[in-house]
C-alpha positions in Angstrom: -1.5 -18.7 46.1 -2.3 -18.5 42.4 0.5 -18.0 40.0 0.7 -14.6 38.4 -0.7 -14.5 34.9 1.8 -13.9 32.1 1.4 -10.5 30.5 0.6 -10.6 26.9 2.4 -8.2 24.6 0.2 -5.6 23.0 -1.0 -6.5 19.5 1.2 -5.3 16.6 0.0 -2.1 15.0 0.4 -2.3 11.2 0.0 0.6 8.8 -0.7 0.6 5.1 -1.5 3.4 2.7 -2.6 3.5 -0.9 -2.7 6.4 -3.3 -6.0 7.3 -5.0 -5.0 7.5 -8.6 -7.6 5.3 -10.3 -9.1 2.0 -9.5 -6.7 -0.4 -7.8 -5.4 -3.2 -10.0 -4.4 -6.8 -9.5 -0.9 -5.8 -8.4 -2.3 -3.6 -5.7 -4.6 -6.4 -4.5 -2.0 -9.2 -4.3 1.0 -6.9 -3.4 -0.6 -4.7 -0.8 -4.3 -5.1 0.0 -4.4 -8.8 0.6 -1.2 -9.0 2.7 -2.2 -5.9 4.7 -5.6 -7.3 5.5 -4.0 -10.6 6.6 -1.6 -8.8 8.8 -4.4 -6.8 10.4 -5.9 -10.1 11.6 -2.9 -10.6 13.8 -3.0 -7.1 15.4 -4.3 -3.6 15.0 -4.7 -2.5 11.4 -4.4 1.1 10.3 -5.2 2.1 6.6 -5.1 5.5 5.0 -5.9 6.9 1.6 -2.9 9.0 0.5 -4.8 11.8 -1.2 -2.0 14.3 -0.4 0.5 12.1 -2.2 -1.8 12.0 -5.2 -1.5 15.7 -5.7 1.9 15.3 -7.2 0.1 14.1 -10.4 -3.6 14.6 -10.1 -5.1 17.9 -11.3 -8.8 17.0 -11.4 -10.6 17.7 -8.1 -13.6 15.5 -8.8 -11.4 12.7 -9.9 -9.5 12.9 -6.6 -12.7 12.8 -4.6 -14.1 9.9 -6.6 -10.9 7.9 -6.5 -10.6 8.4 -2.8 -14.0 7.0 -2.3 -13.1 4.2 -4.7 -10.1 3.2 -2.6 -12.3 3.1 0.6 -14.9 1.0 -1.2 -12.3 -1.4 -2.5 -10.8 -2.0 1.0 -14.2 -2.5 2.5 -15.3 -4.8 -0.3 -12.1 -6.9 0.2 -13.0 -7.5 3.8 -11.7 -4.6 5.9 -14.0 -4.3 9.0 -14.3 -0.6 9.9 -15.3 -1.6 13.5 -12.1 -3.4 14.2 -9.7 -1.5 11.9 -9.2 2.2 11.2 -9.6 3.7 7.7 -9.1 7.4 7.0 -8.1 10.0 4.4 -4.6 11.3 4.8 -5.9 14.9 4.5 -8.3 14.5 7.4 -5.4 14.1 9.9 -3.6 17.6 9.8 -1.0 16.4 12.4 0.7 14.5 9.5 1.6 17.8 7.7 2.9 19.3 11.0 5.2 16.3 11.5 6.3 16.5 7.8 7.6 20.0 8.4 9.5 19.1 11.5 11.1 16.0 9.9 12.1 18.2 6.9 14.0 20.4 9.3 16.2 17.4 10.4 16.6 15.7 7.1 19.5 16.4 4.8 19.1 16.8 1.0 21.5 14.0 0.4 19.0 11.5 1.7 16.3 13.0 -0.6 18.6 12.7 -3.6 18.8 8.9 -3.0 15.0 8.5 -3.3 14.1 6.3 -6.2 11.4 8.5 -7.6 13.6 11.6 -7.4 16.5 9.8 -9.1 14.3 8.4 -11.8 12.8 11.8 -12.6 16.2 13.4 -12.9 17.6 10.6 -15.0 14.7 10.9 -17.4 14.9 14.7 -17.7 11.5 15.3 -16.1 10.6 18.4 -14.2 11.0 17.9 -10.5 8.4 19.7 -8.5 9.0 20.3 -4.8 6.1 17.9 -4.1 8.3 15.1 -5.5 11.3 16.3 -3.4 9.2 16.4 -0.2 7.4 13.1 -1.0 9.7 10.8 1.1 9.3 13.2 4.1 5.5 13.1 3.9 5.7 9.4 3.6 7.9 9.1 6.6 5.4 11.3 8.6 2.6 9.0 7.6 4.5 6.0 9.0 5.9 7.7 12.2 2.8 9.6 13.1 1.0 6.5 14.5 3.7 4.6 16.4 3.5 1.9 13.8 5.2 -1.4 14.7 5.2 -2.9 11.2 4.5 -1.7 7.6 3.9 -4.3 4.9 5.9 -3.4 1.8 7.1 -4.9 -1.5 10.8 -5.4 -2.0 10.9 -2.2 -4.1 9.3 -0.2 -1.3 11.8 -1.1 1.5 13.5 2.3 0.9 10.4 4.1 2.2 10.8 2.3 5.6 14.5 2.9 5.7 14.0 6.6 5.1 11.4 6.8 7.8 13.7 5.0 10.3 16.5 7.3 9.3 14.4 10.5 9.8 13.1 9.2 13.2 16.8 8.6 14.2 17.7 12.2 13.0 14.9 13.6 15.1 15.6 11.6 18.2 19.3 12.3 18.2 19.1 16.0 17.5 16.3 16.8 19.9 16.6 14.0 22.6 20.3 13.2 22.4 19.9 9.5 21.5 18.2 7.1 19.1 15.7 6.2 21.9 16.1 2.6 20.9 18.5 0.0 22.4 20.8 -2.3 20.4 18.0 -4.8 20.0 15.6 -2.2 18.7 13.5 -1.8 21.9 12.0 1.7 22.1 12.1 3.7 25.4 8.9 5.6 24.7 10.4 8.9 23.8 10.6 10.7 20.5 9.7 8.7 17.4 9.4 4.9 17.2 11.2 2.9 14.6 8.8 0.8 12.6 9.8 -2.5 11.0 9.1 -3.5 7.4 7.2 -6.7 6.7 8.7 -7.5 3.2 6.3 -9.5 1.0 7.7 -12.4 -0.9 9.0 -12.0 -4.5 5.8 -13.7 -5.8 3.8 -10.6 -4.6 5.4 -8.6 -7.5 2.6 -9.0 -10.0 3.5 -8.9 -13.8 1.5 -6.6 -16.0 0.3 -7.1 -19.6 3.8 -6.6 -21.0 5.6 -8.7 -18.4 7.0 -5.8 -16.4 5.8 -5.1 -12.9 2.1 -4.2 -13.1 1.8 -0.4 -12.8 -0.6 2.4 -13.9 2.4 4.4 -15.0 3.3 1.7 -17.5 -0.4 1.3 -18.5 0.0 -2.4 -18.3 -2.4 -3.0 -15.4 -5.6 -4.9 -15.0 -8.2 -3.0 -12.8 -9.7 -5.1 -10.0 -13.3 -4.1 -10.7 -13.3 -3.4 -14.4 -16.5 -4.4 -16.3 -16.5 -8.0 -17.7 -16.1 -6.5 -21.2 -13.1 -4.3 -20.2 -11.6 -7.1 -18.1 -11.6 -9.5 -21.1 -10.1 -6.9 -23.3 -7.2 -6.3 -20.9 -6.6 -10.0 -20.3 -6.6 -10.9 -24.0 -4.0 -8.1 -24.5 -1.4 -9.9 -22.4 1.8 -10.1 -24.4 3.0 -13.7 -25.4 5.4 -15.2 -27.8 4.3 -16.3 -31.3 4.3 -20.1 -30.9 1.5 -21.8 -32.7 -1.4 -23.5 -31.0 0.0 -27.0 -31.6 3.5 -26.2 -30.4 4.7 -27.0 -26.8 5.2 -23.9 -24.6 7.3 -23.3 -21.6 5.1 -22.0 -18.7 8.2 -20.5 -17.0 8.3 -16.8 -18.0 4.8 -16.9 -19.4 2.9 -13.9 -18.0 -0.5 -15.6 -18.4 0.7 -18.6 -16.4 2.3 -16.4 -13.7 -0.9 -14.4 -13.3 -3.0 -17.6 -13.2 -0.9 -18.8 -10.2 -2.3 -15.9 -8.2 -5.9 -17.1 -8.6 -5.9 -20.9 -9.1 -5.3 -23.9 -6.8 -2.1 -25.9 -7.0 -3.9 -28.6 -9.0 -5.2 -26.1 -11.5 -1.8 -24.5 -11.9 -0.2 -27.8 -12.5 -2.9 -28.7 -15.1 -2.3 -25.4 -17.0 1.5 -26.1 -17.0 1.0 -29.6 -18.3 -1.3 -28.3 -21.1 1.1 -25.7 -22.2 4.0 -28.1 -22.3 2.0 -30.7 -24.2 0.9 -28.4 -27.0 -2.5 -28.1 -28.6 -3.3 -25.6 -25.9 -2.9 -22.0 -27.0 -2.3 -18.8 -25.2 -5.9 -17.8 -26.0 -7.1 -20.8 -24.1 -4.8 -19.9 -21.2 -6.1 -16.4 -21.2 -9.7 -17.5 -21.0 -8.9 -19.8 -18.1 -7.2 -16.9 -16.4 -10.2 -14.7 -17.0 -12.5 -17.3 -15.4 -10.3 -17.7 -12.4 -10.1 -13.9 -11.9 -13.9 -13.6 -12.2 -14.2 -16.2 -9.5 -12.1 -14.1 -7.2 -13.3 -10.6 -8.1 -16.9 -11.2 -9.1 -18.3 -11.2 -5.5 -15.9 -8.4 -4.5 -17.1 -6.3 -7.4 -20.7 -6.6 -6.2 -19.7 -5.4 -2.7 -17.7 -2.6 -4.2 -20.6 -1.4 -6.4 -22.8 -1.4 -3.3 -20.4 0.8 -1.3 -19.9 3.2 -4.2 -23.7 3.6 -4.5 -23.8 5.0 -0.9 -21.2 7.8 -0.6 -22.8 8.9 2.7 -21.9 5.6 4.3 -18.4 5.7 2.9 -18.0 9.3 4.3 -19.2 8.2 7.7 -16.6 5.4 7.8 -13.8 7.8 6.8 -14.8 10.4 9.3 -15.0 7.9 12.1 -11.6 6.6 11.1 -10.1 10.1 11.0 -11.3 10.6 14.6 -9.6 7.4 15.7 -6.4 8.2 13.7 -6.2 11.6 15.3 -6.6 10.1 18.8 -3.5 8.0 18.0 -1.6 10.9 16.5 -2.3 13.3 19.3 0.1 11.8 21.9 2.8 11.3 19.3 2.5 14.9 18.3 2.5 16.0 21.9 5.9 14.2 22.4 7.3 15.8 19.3 6.1 19.3 20.2 7.6 18.9 23.7 10.9 17.7 22.3 11.3 20.6 19.9 10.0 23.3 22.2 6.6 24.0 20.7 3.7 24.6 23.1 1.3 21.9 23.9 -2.2 22.1 22.4 -5.5 20.2 22.4 -6.0 17.7 19.5 -8.6 20.0 17.8 -6.3 23.0 17.9 
């Protein structure tokens, strides 16, 4: 009698989202895109373009459309395979908005007040629109809607996962009488599933031109697919100290050196460090070496990106196919939720 075959656990389902507010930059690539694509190789990858989230700041309809296509083209250029992974626009899956409302009904305002973006806006005296208030709930719905197992995040984004798990817990306890998870985190198949964060290493926090975290809001970012002219302009604008060419320089804390480490081999990194410490090698030289290394990485990807952006029909076809797949995953989740709260069942297209 043959021995029974061991049952393999289902592949992990990872979920990643990116907001379409301009061309992705180096920080997006190393902090989110690259790790998310690697994680998808180990399981099932889900990727969405967060166009609803972009509406908190974007007021240009054509820009939103163009930037959404740009995000799709970027992911495809970087290696996302639309046959084995799922890519869609957030706004093409209406179930997410339905779940957002239901989660908002079980979430206390005290939790929302702890959200980093909300606290930052209040602390700086900015107007707080309701979209910013509801932002964490919509983000939680994105995460919980697809029974995600893991979500890759930077250290500064762990709160989003914590909030999503909190809201799932509120929902499960209030409507199903328990967390629906045991002490080891195993899920019983009811209600909403708790996802786990996959926290990227500290090195994934990419410094910008001024040494702070690279961010469009700081205008210190370097776009992935900027023209060679614009790319050089941005790289040469990286802030350094005023040490003269011939003086020795400490690579530790040098933004140019930190960025170079993202692109170069260990031997190349060691060589730049030695040149900086020896003197006679200026920051201008280091920036040109960084520029060359970045072009080696993004040059080929830029060509793929341009090809995708030149064929919007092909991009739209990928997004529509992805939306159909995403909705097929969302449908049973939404059916569980509607049953738990007492809403009538309905077909996916309803």
